[in-house]
C-alpha positions as CSV (number, residue, x, y, z in Angstrom):
1,M,111.2,106.9,90.3
2,I,107.9,108.8,90.1
3,R,105.8,110.1,93.0
4,V,102.3,108.7,93.3
5,T,99.5,109.2,95.9
6,R,97.4,106.6,97.7
7,F,93.7,107.5,98.3
8,S,94.7,108.0,102.0
9,G,96.9,110.9,100.8
10,Q,100.2,109.1,101.5
11,Q,102.8,109.7,98.8
12,Y,105.4,107.2,97.8
13,L,107.7,106.4,94.9
14,I,107.3,103.8,92.2
15,N,110.1,102.7,89.9
16,A,108.9,103.9,86.5
17,D,111.0,101.2,84.8
18,Q,109.0,98.5,86.4
19,I,105.6,99.7,85.2
20,E,103.9,97.3,82.9
21,T,100.4,98.9,82.5
22,I,98.4,101.9,83.7
23,E,94.6,101.7,83.4
24,S,91.6,103.7,84.4
25,A,88.8,101.5,85.6
26,P,87.5,104.0,87.0
27,D,90.3,104.3,89.6
28,T,93.9,104.5,88.2
29,I,95.6,101.1,88.6
30,I,99.3,100.7,88.0
31,T,100.5,97.1,87.4
32,L,104.2,96.4,87.8
33,L,106.2,93.7,86.0
34,S,106.0,91.6,89.2
35,G,102.2,91.6,88.9
36,R,101.8,93.8,92.0
37,K,99.0,96.4,91.6
38,H,98.8,100.0,93.0
39,I,95.6,102.1,93.0
40,V,96.5,105.8,93.0
41,R,94.8,109.2,92.9
42,E,96.7,110.4,89.8
43,N,95.0,110.0,86.4
44,T,96.7,108.3,83.5
45,D,97.7,111.6,81.8
46,E,99.4,112.8,85.0
47,L,101.3,109.5,85.3
48,L,102.3,109.6,81.7
49,N,103.7,113.1,82.1
50,R,105.7,112.1,85.2
51,I,107.1,109.0,83.4
52,L,108.1,111.1,80.4
53,A,109.7,113.7,82.6
54,Y,111.6,111.0,84.5
55,R,112.9,109.3,81.3
56,K,113.9,112.7,79.9
57,G,115.8,113.4,83.0
58,V,117.6,110.0,82.8
59,L,118.5,110.6,79.1
60,T,119.8,114.1,79.7
61,G,121.5,113.4,83.0
62,V,119.3,115.9,84.8
63,I,117.1,114.3,87.5
64,V,114.9,116.8,89.1
65,S,114.2,116.1,92.8
66,R,111.1,118.0,93.7
67,K,107.7,117.4,95.2
68,E,105.0,117.1,92.6
69,T,101.5,118.4,93.4
């Protein structure tokens, strides 16, 4: 799971394994495999870094539970 932020400031988690696409148009839009779309504050580079950190944690068996800013 990765932490993302709505434009209202509310944070929530998205299952990184369910992400199909991430685009900037100009807002960042995450599209899940289900077709559901989420518009978030984070840019594509931030999301990519979070996804890579999540996957690295899964592969190494070390999941870091921390609030990302």
